[in-house]
C-alpha positions as a printed NumPy array, in Angstrom:
array([[ 99.945,  87.026,  71.029],
       [100.333,  84.745,  74.04 ],
       [100.403,  86.125,  77.547],
       [103.916,  86.491,  78.94 ],
       [103.381,  88.405,  82.182],
       [103.138,  86.304,  85.319],
       [100.696,  87.048,  88.14 ],
       [102.042,  86.882,  91.691],
       [ 99.384,  87.287,  94.371],
       [100.401,  89.323,  97.399],
       [ 98.653,  87.645, 100.339],
       [ 99.413,  90.3  , 102.971],
       [ 95.791,  91.469, 103.038],
       [ 94.544,  87.984, 103.846],
       [ 96.907,  87.991, 106.82 ],
       [ 95.524,  91.375, 107.912],
       [ 92.007,  89.888, 107.977],
       [ 93.217,  86.886, 109.949],
       [ 95.056,  89.024, 112.478],
       [ 92.01 ,  91.223, 113.079],
       [ 90.299,  88.388, 114.963],
       [ 93.162,  86.152, 115.982],
       [ 93.109,  82.44 , 115.276],
       [ 93.793,  81.088, 111.807],
       [ 90.851,  82.224, 109.694],
       [ 91.563,  82.622, 106.847],
       [ 94.267,  79.99 , 106.762],
       [ 97.178,  81.591, 104.886],
       [ 98.645,  78.288, 103.737],
       [ 95.316,  77.269, 102.239],
       [ 94.923,  80.694, 100.633],
       [ 98.326,  80.332,  98.973],
       [ 97.521,  76.803,  97.779],
       [ 94.181,  77.97 ,  96.413],
       [ 95.709,  80.953,  94.611],
       [ 98.134,  78.608,  92.896],
       [ 95.397,  76.102,  92.062],
       [ 93.293,  78.907,  90.57 ],
       [ 96.12 ,  79.968,  88.241],
       [ 98.419,  82.344,  90.142],
       [102.029,  81.884,  89.091],
       [103.611,  83.206,  92.268],
       [102.986,  84.154,  95.883],
       [104.318,  87.422,  97.33 ],
       [104.659,  88.409, 100.982],
       [106.018,  91.534, 102.638],
       [106.826,  90.818, 106.293],
       [107.232,  93.881, 108.491],
       [108.901,  94.16 , 111.902],
       [105.588,  94.694, 113.746],
       [104.04 ,  91.618, 112.05 ],
       [100.794,  93.506, 111.471],
       [ 99.997,  91.21 , 108.557],
       [102.502,  88.545, 107.473],
       [104.393,  87.051, 110.407],
       [107.865,  85.566, 110.291],
       [106.314,  82.201, 111.179],
       [104.071,  82.539, 108.111],
       [107.093,  82.998, 105.869],
       [108.735,  79.828, 107.158],
       [105.485,  77.879, 106.766],
       [104.85 ,  79.211, 103.272],
       [108.332,  78.175, 102.169],
       [107.267,  74.562, 102.678],
       [103.914,  75.067, 100.969],
       [104.381,  77.351,  97.957],
       [104.872,  75.376,  94.731],
       [105.128,  78.289,  92.302],
       [107.469,  81.269,  92.661],
       [107.955,  82.626,  96.181],
       [108.731,  86.358,  96.263],
       [109.622,  88.101,  99.533],
       [109.551,  91.895,  99.676],
       [111.082,  94.042, 102.359],
       [113.574,  96.585, 103.56 ],
       [117.048,  95.   , 103.827],
       [117.497,  95.248, 107.565],
       [119.747,  92.648, 109.239],
       [116.772,  90.561, 110.387],
       [115.228,  90.63 , 106.912],
       [118.501,  89.547, 105.327],
       [118.767,  86.681, 107.813],
       [115.207,  85.658, 106.961],
       [116.161,  85.473, 103.288],
       [119.171,  83.318, 104.06 ],
       [116.9  ,  80.985, 106.036],
       [114.103,  80.787, 103.445],
       [116.057,  81.003, 100.163],
       [113.112,  82.292,  98.099],
       [112.919,  82.412,  94.322],
       [113.008,  86.212,  94.339],
       [113.683,  89.032,  96.763],
       [112.259,  92.488,  96.104],
       [113.985,  95.291,  97.982],
       [111.855,  98.251,  99.033],
       [113.048, 101.403, 100.824],
       [110.214, 101.452, 103.383],
       [110.951, 102.391, 106.978],
       [109.421,  99.934, 109.491],
       [106.465, 102.232, 110.306],
       [105.346, 102.706, 106.681],
       [101.73 , 101.732, 106.017],
       [102.552, 100.515, 102.514],
       [105.316, 100.861,  99.948],
       [105.018, 104.43 ,  98.679],
       [108.355, 105.226,  97.013],
       [111.117, 103.575,  95.057],
       [114.847, 103.478,  95.725],
       [117.109, 106.344,  94.797],
       [119.652, 103.949,  93.352],
       [122.192, 106.704,  92.761],
       [122.162, 107.808,  96.397],
       [121.993, 104.322,  97.918],
       [123.897, 102.41 ,  95.226],
       [126.854, 101.473,  97.416],
       [124.535, 100.226, 100.156],
       [122.421,  98.22 ,  97.716],
       [125.48 ,  96.703,  96.058],
       [126.676,  95.216,  99.348],
       [123.174,  94.027, 100.261],
       [122.576,  92.388,  96.888],
       [125.928,  90.602,  96.936],
       [124.977,  89.184, 100.323],
       [121.445,  88.201,  99.321],
       [122.595,  86.403,  96.195],
       [124.142,  83.761,  98.385],
       [120.561,  82.63 ,  99.067],
       [118.362,  83.739,  96.162],
       [118.802,  83.564,  92.394],
       [117.064,  86.883,  91.712],
       [116.995,  90.305,  93.359],
       [114.592,  92.999,  92.207],
       [114.679,  96.67 ,  93.252],
       [111.51 ,  98.713,  93.723],
       [112.019, 101.681,  91.419],
       [110.112, 104.782,  90.385],
       [109.582, 105.622,  86.719],
       [112.874, 107.386,  86.058],
       [115.237, 106.05 ,  83.382],
       [118.15 , 107.815,  85.096],
       [117.839, 105.393,  88.015],
       [118.087, 102.288,  85.876],
       [121.842, 102.269,  85.229],
       [122.535, 102.555,  88.967],
       [120.146,  99.655,  89.592],
       [122.099,  97.606,  87.073],
       [125.416,  98.749,  88.52 ],
       [124.56 ,  97.577,  92.024],
       [123.836,  94.055,  90.789],
       [120.06 ,  93.87 ,  90.551],
       [118.523,  91.3  ,  88.224],
       [115.22 ,  93.096,  87.848],
       [113.454,  96.307,  88.696],
       [109.898,  96.486,  89.994],
       [108.133,  99.549,  88.653],
       [106.318, 101.436,  91.419],
       [103.015, 101.949,  89.631],
       [100.953, 104.114,  92.009],
       [101.532, 107.269,  89.886],
       [100.388, 105.341,  86.818],
       [ 97.259, 104.143,  88.617],
       [ 96.473, 107.668,  89.812],
       [ 96.857, 109.178,  86.342],
       [ 95.164, 106.394,  84.417],
       [ 91.602, 107.734,  84.742],
       [ 92.412, 111.187,  83.389],
       [ 95.11 , 110.557,  80.761],
       [ 96.35 , 107.018,  80.529],
       [ 98.781, 107.758,  77.706],
       [100.518, 110.447,  79.749],
       [100.443, 108.235,  82.828],
       [102.159, 105.323,  81.106],
       [104.79 , 107.327,  79.198],
       [107.486, 107.524,  81.927],
       [107.036, 103.83 ,  82.674],
       [107.574, 102.912,  79.048],
       [110.763, 104.999,  79.024],
       [111.994, 103.33 ,  82.21 ],
       [111.163,  99.868,  80.873],
       [113.094, 100.552,  77.669],
       [116.102, 101.678,  79.708],
       [115.887,  98.531,  81.824],
       [115.712,  96.37 ,  78.713],
       [118.783,  98.124,  77.314],
       [120.748,  97.233,  80.453],
       [119.51 ,  93.65 ,  80.501],
       [117.277,  94.057,  83.538],
       [114.02 ,  92.172,  83.877],
       [110.906,  94.205,  84.601],
       [108.26 ,  93.603,  87.264],
       [105.52 ,  95.984,  88.391],
       [103.333,  96.526,  91.408],
       [101.272,  98.903,  93.529],
       [ 97.658,  99.957,  92.947],
       [ 97.293,  97.772,  89.877],
       [ 93.724,  96.635,  89.328],
       [ 91.28 ,  95.223,  86.819],
       [ 90.773,  98.766,  85.552],
       [ 94.368,  99.587,  84.642],
       [ 96.269,  96.316,  84.338],
       [ 95.62 ,  95.418,  80.714],
       [ 96.823,  98.768,  79.371],
       [100.031,  98.5  ,  81.389],
       [100.736,  94.981,  80.129],
       [100.005,  95.941,  76.543],
       [102.131,  99.101,  76.601],
       [105.072,  97.383,  78.32 ],
       [105.448,  94.037,  76.53 ],
       [108.756,  93.448,  78.364],
       [106.804,  93.093,  81.632],
       [107.65 ,  89.763,  83.239],
       [105.629,  89.817,  86.441],
       [103.067,  91.836,  88.383],
       [102.494,  91.566,  92.109],
       [ 98.929,  92.415,  93.144],
       [ 97.315,  92.2  ,  96.563],
       [ 94.903,  94.846,  97.817],
       [ 92.76 ,  95.291,  94.702],
       [ 92.666,  91.55 ,  94.034],
       [ 91.456,  90.801,  97.563],
       [ 88.801,  93.519,  97.313],
       [ 87.584,  92.12 ,  93.994],
       [ 87.484,  88.621,  95.472],
       [ 84.877,  89.808,  97.993],
       [ 82.496,  90.315,  95.073],
       [ 83.619,  87.78 ,  92.499],
       [ 85.173,  85.003,  94.572],
       [ 88.879,  84.211,  94.667],
       [ 88.976,  81.707,  91.821],
       [ 87.024,  83.896,  89.424],
       [ 89.01 ,  86.989,  90.413],
       [ 92.369,  85.357,  89.698],
       [ 91.086,  84.25 ,  86.31 ],
       [ 89.905,  87.812,  85.628],
       [ 93.355,  89.199,  86.411],
       [ 95.033,  86.578,  84.242],
       [ 92.709,  87.568,  81.418],
       [ 93.691,  91.223,  81.82 ],
       [ 97.333,  90.219,  81.46 ],
       [ 96.639,  88.928,  77.973],
       [ 98.622,  91.419,  75.903],
       [ 95.749,  91.963,  73.481],
       [ 94.406,  95.46 ,  74.28 ],
       [ 90.867,  95.986,  75.553]])
């Protein structure tokens, strides 16, 4: 069976390293070009108001440089929405993070915030062909995601990653159920958060509807040992739907 799931590399962590010393080392534009040259099929960024990793200037520069799919994640504040209208990326992924959040650690309650998301998504679709909503593994949330106009959901996979070592079948079960619900409503399925070389293949095999994964932290850590080119190839290999 051929591989169908695309790998988008989240380059936030490279920006964190750069910002720790100032200057432009590593060069984010070169990192993005290299990731694409090494086989990545997308570049993901998550700009935050304090610019502690990706800066707004980076997003504008990357728009001119990225040749694959450009995915921008973020909370739909007015300044984020304006950024999307300026950049017009291939995909926007909405996350419910407050500005001070260290990382994305929850999905949207699409039933509670459905009216808000519906207005936001209608606005964003003036400038992007695809909007994805960060969602926890709960099939009951899927209809509301569909109802507010989302094109895809992104499965928040930290609980899966945490449970994988002890009982991977139990850990994946709610994600399979959520993916089936999304498929029934015609929603595409992405996934991200704490995915790694240890747990990625099982996820891709168990959820054959999976269109895209966004991976940053683990991939950057692995690149310290294996090199960036080799690491990207290792992740692409894990996305082969043949089980290991």
